[in-house]
Structure formats: structure tokens, C-alpha cells
Steps between C-alpha positions, in 0.01 A plus 500: 500500500861508623374567851278190491786284377738645760271433793430145384873441453558628855230265628647209302849562636370521856297180465798315352725621782251385764473161330879460521498609865236234565742245351768611746256476792389152392862389474584633847193323638601172335857543626382557857271199474786284370727613782237439767402161354867406454438435129704571188529875436532459124861603463663840458328576167145428618427858610630686195339244269161539669521880480602476134204273430267742679639783290450314174151388601420858603612629159258254338217582739516878455351504148295182549340577835579827677450738206169346380365492855600861559351612170171324571488665841563838343241456226231380741564781749492792258433753774841433653406338832797298624305240706282413200802479269673279753200270547457431129873472432545248783203297376640488146850418626365217716304357208796523260740349754260213560468431128877517439586276795225252415622474139857435613382249764286309250781503243742355755250238624468628858230333713179694570586591860843622392340705223259666743779580744718635218212719378454637853873568527500670161214727599671595826828568317348749254276703730779715644667589169161574344410732786837674463448536124158661544619717788806633320312565175223678692751696708689620194171606341391695808841657555516619140156659531603672823824616336304656212292703746809673633645582158464864399259556214648539154541863393237628264612563145424849370450559138 
């Protein structure tokens, strides 16, 4: 039980970290675009604020999206095949991201085209962290089973 929790915590931490790194990459891309287009760069606090927002959003998405998607992938692929786990986890993550983004877009009265583009962006944003979550959780599981093979057997108890 502790092993299952530990590997899912490792996967959650890795997916959160990748989500924050994606925020940094997006900010750098926006900064380069602003410099090339000779537009406003957003001020000196734009970068740290965007990374902070990505971190907070990532903290919310870990239990709402990455963990359920990873668990569904694990339950569906009981035999432990990583590609099958990954396929189902990515499908669930894409569906959940679409639902979450669509709800926020409808609540904020975004036009239909904007909603569709936001849903597509949401799906693209969660595929990498979901893949990392599943990969890390699967890797920890496989490494622990390999580690157990090399452990010496417990001594027999004589009575």
C-alpha cells in the first residue's frame, strides 16, 4: 500500500514539475514574440507571475486530472503494459481537460470558436504531464520489482 502511494506521489510531483516548466517555456515564447513584434513585454513581474500561476494551476490539476487519468490507465492495463496504460491515461486526461476548459469557457461567456481553441490548448497542455505521471509511476513500480529480485531471501526460522 505504501509502495503504491509512493509511486503515485512520485508521478504527481513529476507531472506538477513538468507543468511548471511548461509555464516557463510559454512565458519565454511569449517574451520572444513580444520582442520580435516590438510589443509590450508585460513588465518585470510578468514572468514570475506566469510561473506562479502555472504552479498553482498545476497543484489544482494534479488531483483533478493527472492522478485520475493515471489511475484509470493503471486499472485498465492490469497486466502492466506501459503503452496501454499511457493510451488510456492520455485519453482520460484529454477528456477531463476538455470538460474543465469548456466549463470555465462557458462560465466566462467565451465565444464558441474561442472555447474550441481553449479546449484544444488545454488538451495539448496536459498530455506531457500525464505521460510523465504514468511513466514515473510505472518506472517506480518496475524498479521496485527489479530491486526485490536482487534482495537476498529471508533466513528461514528454525523451531
